[in-house]
Each structure stands twice: as C-alpha cells, then as structure tokens.
C-alpha positions in Angstrom: 8.2 -60.0 -6.9 11.7 -58.5 -5.7 11.7 -55.0 -4.4 13.6 -53.9 -7.5 10.9 -55.4 -9.9 8.1 -53.8 -7.7 9.9 -50.5 -8.0 10.1 -50.8 -11.7 6.4 -51.9 -11.9 5.4 -48.8 -9.8 7.4 -46.4 -12.0 5.7 -47.8 -15.2 2.2 -47.8 -13.5 2.7 -44.1 -12.2 3.4 -42.9 -15.7 0.1 -44.4 -17.3 -2.3 -41.7 -18.3 -5.1 -43.4 -16.5 -3.1 -43.5 -13.3 -1.9 -39.7 -13.8 -5.5 -38.6 -14.4 -6.7 -40.5 -11.2 -4.0 -38.7 -9.0 -4.8 -35.4 -10.6 -8.6 -35.8 -9.8 -7.7 -37.1 -6.1 -5.6 -34.0 -5.7 -8.3 -31.6 -7.1 -10.7 -33.2 -4.7 -8.7 -33.0 -1.6 -6.7 -29.8 -1.8 -7.2 -28.7 1.8 -6.3 -32.3 3.0 -3.0 -32.2 0.9 -2.1 -28.6 1.8 -2.6 -29.5 5.6 -0.5 -32.7 5.4 2.3 -30.9 3.5 2.5 -28.0 5.8 2.4 -30.1 8.9 5.2 -32.4 7.6 7.4 -29.5 6.6 6.7 -26.9 9.4 4.9 -28.6 12.3 1.3 -28.8 13.6 0.5 -25.1 13.7 1.6 -24.2 10.2 -1.6 -25.2 8.8 -3.6 -22.8 11.0 -1.0 -20.0 10.6 -1.5 -20.6 6.9 -5.3 -19.9 6.9 -5.0 -16.9 9.1 -2.3 -15.3 7.0 -4.2 -16.1 3.8 -7.2 -14.1 5.2 -4.9 -11.3 6.2 -3.3 -11.1 2.7 -6.8 -11.5 1.2 -5.4 -14.6 -0.9 -2.8 -12.5 -2.5 1.1 -12.6 -2.6 2.8 -10.6 0.1 5.3 -9.1 -2.6 3.6 -8.8 -6.0 -0.1 -8.8 -4.8 -1.0 -11.6 -7.2 -4.2 -13.6 -6.5 -3.6 -17.2 -5.6 -5.3 -19.0 -8.5 -2.5 -17.8 -10.6 0.0 -19.5 -8.4 1.5 -22.9 -8.4 -1.0 -25.7 -7.6 -3.5 -22.8 -7.2 -2.2 -21.8 -3.9 0.4 -19.4 -2.0 3.8 -20.7 -0.6 4.5 -20.5 3.0 7.8 -18.4 3.1 10.4 -18.9 5.7 14.0 -18.0 6.6 16.1 -20.9 5.9 18.5 -20.1 9.1 16.1 -20.4 11.8 12.5 -21.4 9.9 10.9 -18.2 10.9 7.7 -18.0 8.8 7.5 -14.5 6.9 4.3 -14.7 5.1 2.6 -16.3 2.0 4.2 -15.6 -1.5 3.4 -16.8 -5.2 5.5 -19.4 -6.6 7.5 -16.5 -8.6 8.3 -14.2 -5.7 9.3 -17.1 -3.4 11.6 -18.5 -6.1 13.1 -15.1 -6.6 13.9 -14.6 -2.9 15.5 -18.1 -3.0 17.5 -17.4 -6.0 18.7 -14.1 -4.4 19.8 -16.2 -1.4 17.5 -14.2 1.1 20.1 -11.5 0.7 19.1 -7.7 0.9 22.6 -7.0 -0.5 21.9 -9.2 -3.6 18.4 -7.5 -3.9 19.8 -4.1 -3.9 22.4 -5.1 -6.4 19.5 -6.5 -8.8 17.5 -3.4 -8.3 20.6 -1.2 -9.3 21.1 -3.4 -12.2 17.4 -2.9 -13.4 17.9 1.0 -13.1 16.0 1.5 -9.9 
C-alpha cells in the first residue's frame, strides 16, 4: 500500500461512525491526559501546572464573563496568552477568547466596540 493509498484509507476509516465514537469515548476517559499533552505541546512543560493553579484561583470560571467551565468548548477553559510574547494572561471560555482574538488584542478596537454598543 502506497503512502497515498494509506492516507486515503485513514481518511475514510476516521470518518466511520464506529471510529468517531471510539475516539470520542477515549477523549472523555482521558480528558486530563489530553489537556496536559496539548498545553505542554503548545506552551511548554509548566503550562499544565499553571493551568491547574489558575483554574483553582478562578474557581473554574472564565476571567472575563465568569461563565463556569462545563459551558465552554470541550468542557474546559482556554489558556489565554499574548501572541506577541506568549505571556499567559489567564483562563477564558471559548467565546471570550475568540472575541479577544477577533478584536486583535487591541484595547483601542475594544473601546470602539464598546462605543458602538452604546457603553
């Protein structure tokens, strides 16, 4: 089997309902393992410890809207950081993290959005 054939097979196999169900169940059973892997891969070895510490400080709530974590994507908060220097700011729900990103991390754009909304 060539690499191309293997890739095509894997695409088809990964779309099968049985395969999707197995992946979903594995992810549910291994949430902390997955979280630790993703944070370590993206932010370095201390990120997971920081996440747990910050989670306790924020009591499992978004630092902006205060929403509790089960309402967030994947049932967890996102580690928010400045893209310019990767400095971590806190834990946010998916909506607040997306909003900050869409506003390009700019206080000026945020002020304009507040003015637009009448605040």
